[in-house]
Phi, psi and omega in degrees: 000149178268163176303324179295319178294319179302314181296318179297315179299314180296316180295319178298316180298318178299316179296321179295317179296318179299315178297321178294319178300319177299321178296321178299317178299318180294333180272006181059036173289137184297154180302314179300320178294316179301318180296317179295315179300318180299316180297316179296318180291328176295318177298316178298315180299316179298317180295323183302321187051249182264000181289150176281158174284123179202168176298321181296315180292327177296317178297319178296320178298312180296321176295323178295320176301317179297315180299327180280001176083019178294149181294149178306323179297323178293318179295317179297322178297316178296319177299317180298331178277320186283321184303309179290333175297313178295322177299321176302325179274358181083022182247111178287142178232116176232131179267000000 
């Protein structure tokens, strides 16, 4: 990928996350849940760098959390945040 593509990918991901957050508000998801999901998605976005958002990159991210010794509850929380985000984008995620 080129630097221009990287910036486009990152900007697109930020826009997708923002749109998803708006969707959470419309669904009456509680503020604490929205805040936790936002934090998890921010971590996922930072990890993505120039990678595209996909089911495969989500699986790689969750595997990376496991490799880094994160607790199962932390991994499940990130999965709980990422799975509906990907569904919002029309990307099914099954582990």
